[in-house]
N, C-alpha and C positions, 0 to 999 in steps of 0.2 A: 632485323634492322639494327638493333642495338649492338649486335656482334660486329656487323660491318662497320658501324661508326667507331666502335672500340678499336678494331684492327686498323682502320684508316688513321685514327688518332695516334696509335702507337707508331705507325710508319712515319707520320708527320713529325712526331716528337723525336724519333730516332734520327731522322734526316737533319733536323735542326741541331741536335746534339753533335752529330758528325761534322756538320758545317762549322759550328762553334769551335770544336776541337781543332779542326784544320786551321781556322783563323788564329787560334791561340798559338799553334805551332809556328805559323808564319810570323806572328808578332815576336815570338821568342827568338826565332832565327834572325829576324830583322834587327832586333835589339842587340843580339850578340855580334852580328856582322858590323853594325854601326860602332859598337864599342871597340871591336878589333881594328877597324879602319881608323878610328880616332886615335887610338893608342899608337898605331904604326906611323901615322902622319904627324904625331906629336902636336895635336891641336890644343891651343890654350882654351880656357873656359869660354871666352867670348866667341872664338871660332867654332867651338863645339856647339854652343847654344844656337848659333846661326846656321850651322851645318845640318843639325838634326832634322828640322822640318823639311828641308830640301831633300835630304837623303830618304826620309820616309816616303815622300811623294815619288821619288825615283824608284825605290824598292817596290812600291805598290804597282807602278806601271811595268816594271821589269817582271814581277811575278805574273801579272795579267798577260803580258806578251808570251811568257813561257807556257802558261796554261792554254792560251788560245792557239798557239802555233806548234804544238807538240808534234803534229803529224808531218809538218813540212819544215825540215831542218834549215833549208836555205832561207825561207821567209823568216824563220825565227832569228837567224843570224842577222838578217837585214834589220829587223825590228830592234834588236839589241844594239846594233851599231847606231841606228837613228836615235835611240834613247840616250846612249852615251854621248853622242855629239851634242844633243840638246842640253843635257844636264852638265856637261863639262863647262859650258859657259856660266851656268849658275854657280857651280862649285868654284870656278875661277874668281868670281867676284868676292867670294867668302875667304878662300884659302890660297889664292894665287895660282898662277898657271902651272908651275911645276907639280905642286901637290894635287891640283885638280885632275891632272893626267894620271897621277898615281892612285887615285881613288879606285879606279877600275882594276888596276893591277892588284891592289890589296883585296878587292872583292873576289877576284879570281883565286888569290892565295887562300882566302877564307874558305871558299867552296872546295878547293882541293884538300885542305885540312879536314873539312867536314866529311868528305868522301873517304878519306883515309881512316878516320875514326869509325865511321860506319862499317867499313870493310873489316877492321880489327874486331869490332863487336860481333859481326857475323861469324868470323873465324872462331872467336871465343865460344859462341853459342854452339857451333858445330863440332868443336874439339871433343867434347865428351862422347858424342856419337861415334866418332872415329875410333876412340879408345875402346868403346864397347864392341865395335865390329872386330877390332884386332884381337880382343880377348876371346870372343866367341869363336 
């Protein structure tokens, strides 16, 4: 009985640790994305302070939509468009109409840069293997 409880405890703790690590990664990406967007839109301190909580809410809902609709690409696109339309109004009150539309363009730019960086890292990790194969 003690062994079963011990094993269940280990599984529970490892699940919690994995969940916490995933949330930390999401928070880190969210913060980097927010900084990237704020720099590209040239927000002043007041705008940035008002923009941050709204962006955090938007990011959380966006990530939830991504996770819940992975299997249905069309529904995912619809959810993202609905989110963007809703939050564009909130961003507009803080940073104006032109820049509120640009938030989502900058988000897409950030995601593309992140994908490029990840691809480069994967290539760098695989490069030594290719060299070894050529040598053998």
